[in-house]
N, CA, C and O atoms as a GROMACS GRO file, in nm:
protein
  584
    1MET      N    1   5.015  13.267  10.410
    1MET     CA    2   5.102  13.162  10.364
    1MET      C    3   5.193  13.120  10.480
    1MET      O    4   5.264  13.202  10.539
    2GLU      N    5   5.188  12.990  10.511
    2GLU     CA    6   5.269  12.937  10.621
    2GLU      C    7   5.409  12.904  10.574
    2GLU      O    8   5.430  12.858  10.462
    3LYS      N    9   5.503  12.929  10.661
    3LYS     CA   10   5.640  12.892  10.631
    3LYS      C   11   5.670  12.760  10.701
    3LYS      O   12   5.648  12.744  10.821
    4THR      N   13   5.721  12.667  10.623
    4THR     CA   14   5.760  12.540  10.684
    4THR      C   15   5.906  12.548  10.722
    4THR      O   16   5.990  12.596  10.646
    5GLN      N   17   5.932  12.501  10.840
    5GLN     CA   18   6.068  12.506  10.890
    5GLN      C   19   6.140  12.376  10.855
    5GLN      O   20   6.091  12.267  10.883
    6LYS      N   21   6.257  12.389  10.793
    6LYS     CA   22   6.336  12.271  10.758
    6LYS      C   23   6.430  12.242  10.873
    6LYS      O   24   6.500  12.330  10.924
    7ILE      N   25   6.431  12.117  10.913
    7ILE     CA   26   6.512  12.077  11.027
    7ILE      C   27   6.620  11.980  10.978
    7ILE      O   28   6.590  11.880  10.912
    8THR      N   29   6.742  12.010  11.009
    8THR     CA   30   6.852  11.921  10.976
    8THR      C   31   6.868  11.822  11.090
    8THR      O   32   6.882  11.860  11.206
    9LYS      N   33   6.867  11.694  11.054
    9LYS     CA   34   6.883  11.591  11.156
    9LYS      C   35   7.030  11.553  11.166
    9LYS      O   36   7.097  11.534  11.065
   10MET      N   37   7.076  11.544  11.288
   10MET     CA   38   7.214  11.500  11.312
   10MET      C   39   7.213  11.348  11.324
   10MET      O   40   7.119  11.288  11.376
   11ALA      N   41   7.319  11.287  11.275
   11ALA     CA   42   7.330  11.142  11.285
   11ALA      C   43   7.355  11.102  11.429
   11ALA      O   44   7.429  11.168  11.501
   12ASN      N   45   7.293  10.993  11.470
   12ASN     CA   46   7.319  10.937  11.602
   12ASN      C   47   7.333  10.785  11.586
   12ASN      O   48   7.289  10.729  11.486
   13PRO      N   49   7.392  10.719  11.683
   13PRO     CA   50   7.418  10.575  11.670
   13PRO      C   51   7.294  10.490  11.644
   13PRO      O   52   7.306  10.382  11.585
   14GLU      N   53   7.177  10.534  11.687
   14GLU     CA   54   7.055  10.454  11.668
   14GLU      C   55   7.012  10.451  11.522
   14GLU      O   56   6.953  10.352  11.478
   15MET      N   57   7.038  10.556  11.447
   15MET     CA   58   6.989  10.561  11.309
   15MET      C   59   7.087  10.499  11.209
   15MET      O   60   7.055  10.489  11.090
   16ILE      N   61   7.204  10.458  11.254
   16ILE     CA   62   7.304  10.400  11.164
   16ILE      C   63   7.274  10.252  11.143
   16ILE      O   64   7.269  10.174  11.238
   17GLN      N   65   7.254  10.215  11.017
   17GLN     CA   66   7.236  10.074  10.981
   17GLN      C   67   7.347  10.038  10.883
   17GLN      O   68   7.349  10.085  10.769
   18ARG      N   69   7.437   9.956  10.928
   18ARG     CA   70   7.554   9.922  10.848
   18ARG      C   71   7.522   9.815  10.744
   18ARG      O   72   7.445   9.722  10.769
   19GLU      N   73   7.582   9.831  10.629
   19GLU     CA   74   7.568   9.733  10.521
   19GLU      C   75   7.706   9.680  10.486
   19GLU      O   76   7.808   9.738  10.524
   20TRP      N   77   7.708   9.570  10.416
   20TRP     CA   78   7.833   9.508  10.371
   20TRP      C   79   7.837   9.516  10.220
   20TRP      O   80   7.739   9.487  10.152
   21TYR      N   81   7.952   9.556  10.167
   21TYR     CA   82   7.972   9.565  10.023
   21TYR      C   83   8.092   9.480   9.985
   21TYR      O   84   8.189   9.470  10.060
   22VAL      N   85   8.085   9.418   9.868
   22VAL     CA   86   8.197   9.341   9.816
   22VAL      C   87   8.242   9.406   9.684
   22VAL      O   88   8.159   9.445   9.602
   23VAL      N   89   8.374   9.416   9.667
   23VAL     CA   90   8.432   9.480   9.550
   23VAL      C   91   8.529   9.383   9.485
   23VAL      O   92   8.614   9.325   9.553
   24ASP      N   93   8.516   9.365   9.354
   24ASP     CA   94   8.614   9.284   9.280
   24ASP      C   95   8.715   9.381   9.220
   24ASP      O   96   8.681   9.461   9.134
   25ALA      N   97   8.840   9.373   9.266
   25ALA     CA   98   8.944   9.467   9.225
   25ALA      C   99   9.013   9.428   9.096
   25ALA      O  100   9.105   9.497   9.052
   26GLU      N  101   8.972   9.321   9.034
   26GLU     CA  102   9.040   9.275   8.913
   26GLU      C  103   9.025   9.376   8.800
   26GLU      O  104   8.913   9.410   8.760
   27GLY      N  105   9.138   9.423   8.750
   27GLY     CA  106   9.138   9.518   8.638
   27GLY      C  107   9.107   9.661   8.677
   27GLY      O  108   9.107   9.749   8.590
   28GLN      N  109   9.080   9.689   8.804
   28GLN     CA  110   9.047   9.824   8.849
   28GLN      C  111   9.175   9.905   8.871
   28GLN      O  112   9.277   9.850   8.912
   29THR      N  113   9.169  10.034   8.842
   29THR     CA  114   9.280  10.123   8.872
   29THR      C  115   9.283  10.147   9.022
   29THR      O  116   9.180  10.175   9.083
   30LEU      N  117   9.401  10.136   9.082
   30LEU     CA  118   9.414  10.139   9.227
   30LEU      C  119   9.357  10.266   9.290
   30LEU      O  120   9.277  10.257   9.382
   31GLY      N  121   9.395  10.382   9.242
   31GLY     CA  122   9.351  10.508   9.303
   31GLY      C  123   9.201  10.529   9.294
   31GLY      O  124   9.138  10.571   9.392
   32ARG      N  125   9.144  10.502   9.179
   32ARG     CA  126   9.000  10.522   9.161
   32ARG      C  127   8.919  10.424   9.246
   32ARG      O  128   8.814  10.460   9.301
   33LEU      N  129   8.968  10.303   9.256
   33LEU     CA  130   8.902  10.202   9.339
   33LEU      C  131   8.906  10.243   9.485
   33LEU      O  132   8.805  10.234   9.556
   34VAL      N  133   9.022  10.287   9.530
   34VAL     CA  134   9.041  10.317   9.672
   34VAL      C  135   8.962  10.441   9.715
   34VAL      O  136   8.919  10.448   9.830
   35THR      N  137   8.942  10.538   9.627
   35THR     CA  138   8.861  10.655   9.665
   35THR      C  139   8.717  10.614   9.691
   35THR      O  140   8.653  10.665   9.783
   36LYS      N  141   8.664  10.522   9.610
   36LYS     CA  142   8.528  10.473   9.634
   36LYS      C  143   8.519  10.396   9.765
   36LYS      O  144   8.424  10.411   9.841
   37ILE      N  145   8.622  10.314   9.792
   37ILE     CA  146   8.623  10.235   9.915
   37ILE      C  147   8.630  10.327  10.037
   37ILE      O  148   8.558  10.307  10.134
   38ALA      N  149   8.717  10.428  10.032
   38ALA     CA  150   8.732  10.520  10.145
   38ALA      C  151   8.602  10.598  10.170
   38ALA      O  152   8.566  10.624  10.285
   39THR      N  153   8.532  10.635  10.063
   39THR     CA  154   8.405  10.705  10.078
   39THR      C  155   8.302  10.619  10.148
   39THR      O  156   8.230  10.667  10.236
   40ILE      N  157   8.295  10.492  10.112
   40ILE     CA  158   8.200  10.399  10.174
   40ILE      C  159   8.237  10.376  10.321
   40ILE      O  160   8.150  10.376  10.408
   41LEU      N  161   8.366  10.356  10.349
   41LEU     CA  162   8.410  10.331  10.487
   41LEU      C  163   8.379  10.448  10.579
   41LEU      O  164   8.343  10.428  10.695
   42ARG      N  165   8.393  10.571  10.529
   42ARG     CA  166   8.367  10.690  10.611
   42ARG      C  167   8.218  10.720  10.623
   42ARG      O  168   8.176  10.787  10.717
   43GLY      N  169   8.137  10.672  10.529
   43GLY     CA  170   7.994  10.697  10.534
   43GLY      C  171   7.953  10.822  10.459
   43GLY      O  172   7.842  10.872  10.478
   44LYS      N  173   8.040  10.875  10.374
   44LYS     CA  174   8.010  11.000  10.303
   44LYS      C  175   7.907  10.980  10.193
   44LYS      O  176   7.858  11.078  10.136
   45HIS      N  177   7.873  10.856  10.162
   45HIS     CA  178   7.771  10.828  10.062
   45HIS      C  179   7.630  10.835  10.122
   45HIS      O  180   7.532  10.828  10.048
   46ARG      N  181   7.620  10.848  10.251
   46ARG     CA  182   7.490  10.851  10.320
   46ARG      C  183   7.438  10.994  10.334
   46ARG      O  184   7.518  11.088  10.343
   47PRO      N  185   7.307  11.011  10.337
   47PRO     CA  186   7.254  11.147  10.355
   47PRO      C  187   7.274  11.201  10.496
   47PRO      O  188   7.268  11.322  10.516
   48TYR      N  189   7.299  11.114  10.592
   48TYR     CA  190   7.316  11.161  10.730
   48TYR      C  191   7.462  11.148  10.774
   48TYR      O  192   7.488  11.113  10.889
   49TYR      N  193   7.555  11.177  10.686
   49TYR     CA  194   7.698  11.172  10.718
   49TYR      C  195   7.730  11.274  10.827
   49TYR      O  196   7.682  11.387  10.823
   50SER      N  197   7.810  11.232  10.920
   50SER     CA  198   7.856  11.321  11.026
   50SER      C  199   8.006  11.295  11.046
   50SER      O  200   8.048  11.180  11.056
   51SER      N  201   8.084  11.402  11.050
   51SER     CA  202   8.229  11.385  11.055
   51SER      C  203   8.278  11.337  11.191
   51SER      O  204   8.392  11.292  11.203
   52ASN      N  205   8.195  11.345  11.294
   52ASN     CA  206   8.239  11.302  11.427
   52ASN      C  207   8.186  11.165  11.467
   52ASN      O  208   8.210  11.119  11.578
   53LEU      N  209   8.113  11.098  11.376
   53LEU     CA  210   8.059  10.964  11.403
   53LEU      C  211   8.100  10.868  11.291
   53LEU      O  212   8.121  10.909  11.177
   54ASP      N  213   8.110  10.743  11.325
   54ASP     CA  214   8.138  10.640  11.226
   54ASP      C  215   8.006  10.598  11.164
   54ASP      O  216   7.934  10.515  11.222
   55THR      N  217   7.972  10.654  11.048
   55THR     CA  218   7.847  10.622  10.981
   55THR      C  219   7.868  10.531  10.860
   55THR      O  220   7.775  10.507  10.783
   56GLY      N  221   7.990  10.481  10.844
   56GLY     CA  222   8.026  10.405  10.724
   56GLY      C  223   7.985  10.260  10.728
   56GLY      O  224   7.933  10.209  10.827
   57ASP      N  225   8.011  10.194  10.617
   57ASP     CA  226   7.976  10.054  10.598
   57ASP      C  227   8.102   9.968  10.588
   57ASP      O  228   8.214  10.020  10.584
   58TYR      N  229   8.083   9.837  10.585
   58TYR     CA  230   8.192   9.742  10.573
   58TYR      C  231   8.221   9.717  10.425
   58TYR      O  232   8.130   9.714  10.342
   59VAL      N  233   8.348   9.698  10.392
   59VAL     CA  234   8.387   9.673  10.253
   59VAL      C  235   8.480   9.551  10.248
   59VAL      O  236   8.577   9.542  10.324
   60ILE      N  237   8.448   9.459  10.157
   60ILE     CA  238   8.530   9.341  10.132
   60ILE      C  239   8.589   9.357   9.993
   60ILE      O  240   8.516   9.377   9.896
   61VAL      N  241   8.721   9.348   9.982
   61VAL     CA  242   8.789   9.361   9.853
   61VAL      C  243   8.845   9.226   9.813
   61VAL      O  244   8.919   9.164   9.889
   62LEU      N  245   8.809   9.180   9.694
   62LEU     CA  246   8.857   9.052   9.641
   62LEU      C  247   8.955   9.077   9.527
   62LEU      O  248   8.955   9.184   9.466
   63ASN      N  249   9.038   8.979   9.498
   63ASN     CA  250   9.138   8.987   9.390
   63ASN      C  251   9.229   9.108   9.405
   63ASN      O  252   9.250   9.182   9.309
   64SER      N  253   9.281   9.129   9.524
   64SER     CA  254   9.364   9.247   9.549
   64SER      C  255   9.494   9.242   9.470
   64SER      O  256   9.555   9.347   9.447
   65ASN      N  257   9.537   9.124   9.428
   65ASN     CA  258   9.662   9.114   9.353
   65ASN      C  259   9.644   9.147   9.205
   65ASN      O  260   9.743   9.148   9.131
   66LYS      N  261   9.523   9.174   9.160
   66LYS     CA  262   9.497   9.200   9.018
   66LYS      C  263   9.460   9.345   8.990
   66LYS      O  264   9.405   9.374   8.884
   67THR      N  265   9.488   9.435   9.084
   67THR     CA  266   9.466   9.577   9.056
   67THR      C  267   9.574   9.626   8.962
   67THR      O  268   9.679   9.562   8.948
   68ARG      N  269   9.548   9.738   8.897
   68ARG     CA  270   9.650   9.790   8.805
   68ARG      C  271   9.681   9.934   8.838
   68ARG      O  272   9.601  10.006   8.897
   69LEU      N  273   9.799   9.974   8.799
   69LEU     CA  274   9.844  10.111   8.814
   69LEU      C  275   9.868  10.167   8.674
   69LEU      O  276   9.912  10.094   8.585
   70THR      N  277   9.841  10.294   8.653
   70THR     CA  278   9.856  10.354   8.522
   70THR      C  279  10.001  10.395   8.499
   70THR      O  280  10.076  10.416   8.594
   71GLY      N  281  10.038  10.406   8.374
   71GLY     CA  282  10.172  10.452   8.337
   71GLY      C  283  10.280  10.356   8.383
   71GLY      O  284  10.263  10.235   8.377
   72ASN      N  285  10.391  10.411   8.428
   72ASN     CA  286  10.505  10.331   8.473
   72ASN      C  287  10.509  10.316   8.624
   72ASN      O  288  10.614  10.288   8.681
   73LYS      N  289  10.395  10.335   8.690
   73LYS     CA  290  10.394  10.334   8.836
   73LYS      C  291  10.432  10.199   8.895
   73LYS      O  292  10.483  10.195   9.007
   74MET      N  293  10.409  10.091   8.825
   74MET     CA  294  10.447   9.959   8.879
   74MET      C  295  10.598   9.952   8.902
   74MET      O  296  10.643   9.886   8.996
   75LYS      N  297  10.676  10.019   8.819
   75LYS     CA  298  10.821  10.017   8.834
   75LYS      C  299  10.872  10.138   8.910
   75LYS      O  300  10.975  10.130   8.978
   76ASP      N  301  10.803  10.252   8.900
   76ASP     CA  302  10.854  10.377   8.958
   76ASP      C  303  10.806  10.405   9.100
   76ASP      O  304  10.880  10.461   9.180
   77LYS      N  305  10.683  10.367   9.132
   77LYS     CA  306  10.626  10.398   9.264
   77LYS      C  307  10.696  10.317   9.372
   77LYS      O  308  10.713  10.196   9.359
   78GLU      N  309  10.734  10.385   9.479
   78GLU     CA  310  10.802  10.317   9.590
   78GLU      C  311  10.720  10.329   9.717
   78GLU      O  312  10.665  10.435   9.748
   79TYR      N  313  10.713  10.220   9.791
   79TYR     CA  314  10.654  10.218   9.923
   79TYR      C  315  10.769  10.223  10.023
   79TYR      O  316  10.854  10.135  10.023
   80ILE      N  317  10.771  10.326  10.108
   80ILE     CA  318  10.882  10.349  10.198
   80ILE      C  319  10.832  10.344  10.342
   80ILE      O  320  10.727  10.399  10.374
   81TRP      N  321  10.908  10.277  10.429
   81TRP     CA  322  10.878  10.274  10.572
   81TRP      C  323  11.008  10.275  10.649
   81TRP      O  324  11.115  10.253  10.592
   82HIS      N  325  10.999  10.299  10.778
   82HIS     CA  326  11.118  10.311  10.861
   82HIS      C  327  11.097  10.231  10.989
   82HIS      O  328  10.987  10.231  11.044
   83SER      N  329  11.203  10.164  11.036
   83SER     CA  330  11.193  10.080  11.156
   83SER      C  331  11.218  10.159  11.284
   83SER      O  332  11.213  10.102  11.393
   84LEU      N  333  11.244  10.289  11.272
   84LEU     CA  334  11.274  10.379  11.383
   84LEU      C  335  11.412  10.352  11.446
   84LEU      O  336  11.440  10.402  11.554
   85TYR      N  337  11.496  10.274  11.379
   85TYR     CA  338  11.635  10.255  11.417
   85TYR      C  339  11.723  10.325  11.315
   85TYR      O  340  11.682  10.342  11.200
   86PRO      N  341  11.842  10.366  11.354
   86PRO     CA  342  11.932  10.431  11.257
   86PRO      C  343  11.958  10.339  11.137
   86PRO      O  344  11.991  10.222  11.154
   87GLY      N  345  11.943  10.393  11.018
   87GLY     CA  346  11.962  10.314  10.897
   87GLY      C  347  11.850  10.217  10.869
   87GLY      O  348  11.868  10.123  10.793
   88GLY      N  349  11.735  10.238  10.930
   88GLY     CA  350  11.624  10.144  10.919
   88GLY      C  351  11.523  10.175  10.812
   88GLY      O  352  11.413  10.119  10.813
   89GLN      N  353  11.556  10.263  10.717
   89GLN     CA  354  11.461  10.294  10.611
   89GLN      C  355  11.463  10.183  10.506
   89GLN      O  356  11.569  10.142  10.459
   90LYS      N  357  11.343  10.136  10.472
   90LYS     CA  358  11.331  10.030  10.372
   90LYS      C  359  11.231  10.074  10.267
   90LYS      O  360  11.143  10.156  10.293
   91SER      N  361  11.244  10.018  10.150
   91SER     CA  362  11.151  10.053  10.042
   91SER      C  363  11.135   9.936   9.947
   91SER      O  364  11.223   9.851   9.933
   92LEU      N  365  11.021   9.934   9.881
   92LEU     CA  366  10.990   9.835   9.778
   92LEU      C  367  10.918   9.907   9.665
   92LEU      O  368  10.842  10.000   9.688
   93THR      N  369  10.942   9.863   9.543
   93THR     CA  370  10.865   9.917   9.432
   93THR      C  371  10.727   9.853   9.434
   93THR      O  372  10.706   9.751   9.501
   94ALA      N  373  10.634   9.912   9.362
   94ALA     CA  374  10.497   9.860   9.360
   94ALA      C  375  10.494   9.719   9.300
   94ALA      O  376  10.413   9.636   9.342
   95GLU      N  377  10.581   9.693   9.205
   95GLU     CA  378  10.586   9.561   9.142
   95GLU      C  379  10.626   9.453   9.243
   95GLU      O  380  10.566   9.346   9.249
   96LYS      N  381  10.729   9.483   9.324
   96LYS     CA  382  10.774   9.388   9.425
   96LYS      C  383  10.673   9.376   9.538
   96LYS      O  384  10.652   9.268   9.593
   97MET      N  385  10.610   9.489   9.574
   97MET     CA  386  10.508   9.488   9.680
   97MET      C  387  10.389   9.402   9.638
   97MET      O  388  10.332   9.330   9.719
   98ASN      N  389  10.352   9.410   9.511
   98ASN     CA  390  10.238   9.332   9.461
   98ASN      C  391  10.268   9.182   9.466
   98ASN      O  392  10.177   9.102   9.489
   99LYS      N  393  10.393   9.144   9.445
   99LYS     CA  394  10.430   9.003   9.454
   99LYS      C  395  10.442   8.958   9.600
   99LYS      O  396  10.401   8.848   9.635
  100ARG      N  397  10.498   9.045   9.683
  100ARG     CA  398  10.526   9.010   9.823
  100ARG      C  399  10.400   9.011   9.909
  100ARG      O  400  10.373   8.914   9.981
  101ASN      N  401  10.322   9.119   9.902
  101ASN     CA  402  10.202   9.133   9.984
  101ASN      C  403  10.101   9.221   9.909
  101ASN      O  404  10.095   9.341   9.934
  102PRO      N  405  10.022   9.164   9.818
  102PRO     CA  406   9.931   9.244   9.736
  102PRO      C  407   9.821   9.314   9.816
  102PRO      O  408   9.767   9.416   9.772
  103LYS      N  409   9.788   9.261   9.932
  103LYS     CA  410   9.686   9.326  10.014
  103LYS      C  411   9.735   9.461  10.065
  103LYS      O  412   9.656   9.553  10.085
  104ALA      N  413   9.866   9.473  10.086
  104ALA     CA  414   9.923   9.593  10.145
  104ALA      C  415   9.906   9.715  10.056
  104ALA      O  416   9.889   9.826  10.107
  105MET      N  417   9.908   9.698   9.924
  105MET     CA  418   9.893   9.812   9.835
  105MET      C  419   9.758   9.880   9.856
  105MET      O  420   9.750  10.002   9.866
  106ILE      N  421   9.653   9.800   9.864
  106ILE     CA  422   9.519   9.855   9.884
  106ILE      C  423   9.506   9.911  10.025
  106ILE      O  424   9.449  10.018  10.044
  107GLU      N  425   9.557   9.838  10.123
  107GLU     CA  426   9.546   9.884  10.262
  107GLU      C  427   9.621  10.015  10.284
  107GLU      O  428   9.569  10.104  10.352
  108TRP      N  429   9.741  10.030  10.229
  108TRP     CA  430   9.817  10.154  10.244
  108TRP      C  431   9.745  10.270  10.178
  108TRP      O  432   9.741  10.381  10.232
  109ALA      N  433   9.688  10.245  10.060
  109ALA     CA  434   9.619  10.352   9.987
  109ALA      C  435   9.493  10.397  10.062
  109ALA      O  436   9.466  10.516  10.071
  110VAL      N  437   9.417  10.302  10.114
  110VAL     CA  438   9.295  10.337  10.189
  110VAL      C  439   9.333  10.409  10.318
  110VAL      O  440   9.271  10.510  10.353
  111LYS      N  441   9.433  10.358  10.389
  111LYS     CA  442   9.476  10.419  10.515
  111LYS      C  443   9.519  10.564  10.494
  111LYS      O  444   9.496  10.649  10.580
  112GLY      N  445   9.582  10.592  10.380
  112GLY     CA  446   9.623  10.728  10.349
  112GLY      C  447   9.508  10.822  10.322
  112GLY      O  448   9.524  10.944  10.335
  113MET      N  449   9.391  10.770  10.285
  113MET     CA  450   9.276  10.853  10.255
  113MET      C  451   9.182  10.871  10.374
  113MET      O  452   9.087  10.950  10.366
  114LEU      N  453   9.207  10.800  10.481
  114LEU     CA  454   9.122  10.811  10.601
  114LEU      C  455   9.185  10.910  10.698
  114LEU      O  456   9.306  10.935  10.692
  115PRO      N  457   9.105  10.967  10.790
  115PRO     CA  458   9.160  11.060  10.888
  115PRO      C  459   9.261  10.991  10.980
  115PRO      O  460   9.247  10.872  11.011
  116LYS      N  461   9.361  11.066  11.023
  116LYS     CA  462   9.466  11.011  11.111
  116LYS      C  463   9.426  11.028  11.256
  116LYS      O  464   9.498  11.090  11.334
  117THR      N  465   9.311  10.973  11.293
  117THR     CA  466   9.258  10.985  11.429
  117THR      C  467   9.206  10.848  11.473
  117THR      O  468   9.215  10.750  11.399
  118LYS      N  469   9.150  10.843  11.594
  118LYS     CA  470   9.088  10.719  11.642
  118LYS      C  471   8.970  10.680  11.553
  118LYS      O  472   8.944  10.562  11.530
  119LEU      N  473   8.899  10.781  11.505
  119LEU     CA  474   8.786  10.754  11.417
  119LEU      C  475   8.833  10.693  11.285
  119LEU      O  476   8.767  10.605  11.230
  120GLY      N  477   8.946  10.739  11.235
  120GLY     CA  478   9.003  10.681  11.114
  120GLY      C  479   9.042  10.536  11.136
  120GLY      O  480   9.029  10.453  11.045
  121ASP      N  481   9.091  10.504  11.256
  121ASP     CA  482   9.123  10.364  11.288
  121ASP      C  483   8.997  10.278  11.288
  121ASP      O  484   8.999  10.163  11.245
  122GLN      N  485   8.886  10.334  11.337
  122GLN     CA  486   8.758  10.262  11.336
  122GLN      C  487   8.714  10.235  11.193
  122GLN      O  488   8.669  10.125  11.161
  123HIS      N  489   8.728  10.335  11.106
  123HIS     CA  490   8.693  10.317  10.966
  123HIS      C  491   8.776  10.205  10.904
  123HIS      O  492   8.724  10.120  10.832
  124PHE      N  493   8.906  10.207  10.931
  124PHE     CA  494   8.997  10.111  10.869
  124PHE      C  495   8.968   9.968  10.912
  124PHE      O  496   8.992   9.874  10.836
  125ARG      N  497   8.918   9.950  11.034
  125ARG     CA  498   8.887   9.815  11.082
  125ARG      C  499   8.769   9.751  11.009
  125ARG      O  500   8.746   9.631  11.022
  126LYS      N  501   8.696   9.830  10.932
  126LYS     CA  502   8.581   9.777  10.856
  126LYS      C  503   8.620   9.735  10.715
  126LYS      O  504   8.534   9.702  10.634
  127LEU      N  505   8.750   9.737  10.684
  127LEU     CA  506   8.800   9.697  10.553
  127LEU      C  507   8.858   9.556  10.562
  127LEU      O  508   8.938   9.527  10.651
  128PHE      N  509   8.819   9.470  10.469
  128PHE     CA  510   8.869   9.334  10.463
  128PHE      C  511   8.920   9.309  10.320
  128PHE      O  512   8.844   9.319  10.224
  129VAL      N  513   9.048   9.278  10.308
  129VAL     CA  514   9.110   9.261  10.177
  129VAL      C  515   9.158   9.117  10.162
  129VAL      O  516   9.223   9.062  10.252
  130TYR      N  517   9.125   9.055  10.048
  130TYR     CA  518   9.163   8.916  10.021
  130TYR      C  519   9.224   8.906   9.882
  130TYR      O  520   9.185   8.980   9.791
  131GLU      N  521   9.319   8.813   9.865
  131GLU     CA  522   9.386   8.795   9.737
  131GLU      C  523   9.299   8.720   9.636
  131GLU      O  524   9.302   8.753   9.518
  132GLY      N  525   9.226   8.623   9.679
  132GLY     CA  526   9.146   8.541   9.588
  132GLY      C  527   9.002   8.590   9.578
  132GLY      O  528   8.970   8.704   9.611
  133THR      N  529   8.917   8.500   9.530
  133THR     CA  530   8.775   8.534   9.513
  133THR      C  531   8.689   8.485   9.628
  133THR      O  532   8.568   8.512   9.630
  134GLU      N  533   8.747   8.415   9.723
  134GLU     CA  534   8.672   8.362   9.837
  134GLU      C  535   8.689   8.452   9.958
  134GLU      O  536   8.795   8.510   9.980
  135HIS      N  537   8.581   8.463  10.036
  135HIS     CA  538   8.586   8.539  10.162
  135HIS      C  539   8.494   8.472  10.264
  135HIS      O  540   8.397   8.408  10.226
  136PRO      N  541   8.524   8.488  10.394
  136PRO     CA  542   8.445   8.422  10.498
  136PRO      C  543   8.326   8.505  10.547
  136PRO      O  544   8.274   8.478  10.655
  137HIS      N  545   8.282   8.604  10.469
  137HIS     CA  546   8.175   8.693  10.516
  137HIS      C  547   8.044   8.671  10.441
  137HIS      O  548   7.966   8.765  10.425
  138ALA      N  549   8.019   8.551  10.396
  138ALA     CA  550   7.897   8.522  10.320
  138ALA      C  551   7.772   8.537  10.407
  138ALA      O  552   7.664   8.568  10.355
  139ALA      N  553   7.784   8.516  10.538
  139ALA     CA  554   7.669   8.525  10.627
  139ALA      C  555   7.616   8.669  10.636
  139ALA      O  556   7.499   8.689  10.670
  140GLN      N  557   7.699   8.768  10.607
  140GLN     CA  558   7.655   8.908  10.613
  140GLN      C  559   7.580   8.951  10.487
  140GLN      O  560   7.526   9.061  10.482
  141LYS      N  561   7.577   8.866  10.386
  141LYS     CA  562   7.508   8.892  10.259
  141LYS      C  563   7.552   9.026  10.198
  141LYS      O  564   7.472   9.119  10.188
  142PRO      N  565   7.680   9.035  10.158
  142PRO     CA  566   7.728   9.162  10.103
  142PRO      C  567   7.671   9.191   9.966
  142PRO      O  568   7.643   9.100   9.888
  143LYS      N  569   7.653   9.320   9.937
  143LYS     CA  570   7.604   9.366   9.806
  143LYS      C  571   7.725   9.396   9.719
  143LYS      O  572   7.832   9.433   9.768
  144GLN      N  573   7.705   9.381   9.588
  144GLN     CA  574   7.811   9.414   9.492
  144GLN      C  575   7.821   9.566   9.480
  144GLN      O  576   7.721   9.632   9.455
  145LEU      N  577   7.942   9.620   9.497
  145LEU     CA  578   7.958   9.766   9.492
  145LEU      C  579   7.992   9.814   9.353
  145LEU      O  580   7.926   9.905   9.301
  146ILE      N  581   8.092   9.755   9.291
  146ILE     CA  582   8.135   9.806   9.159
  146ILE      C  583   8.121   9.694   9.057
  146ILE      O  584   8.151   9.714   8.939
   0.00000   0.00000   0.00000
């Protein structure tokens, strides 16, 4: 009886074929939506995922202003940042952030789920978020994700 040897293939740049996905965020819960997006951006949905290579795909998010948060998070959740000057801490509630810059809620959530390295920056550059239903990436023929 012969033993067959199983060989694990490592991902390399030649075998990566990137796809484009479009997501309609209308009515979607923010956290659940963003975990799926982060998984696609990192490439963890592929059988040849490698943590040291960018094996992920491009994601287009539409209707970013129509995502929802569960419970009282629209009033209670705060987005906090600092200008690096004394007294420069600023904050906005999720409700005000959604009115002011709805794309930022999705972008901040995705950025928080990606690695804090140069590779994470590469992943983040493949995310495109739009408020309406129109996007300029029709030539890439994106597939519907959710």
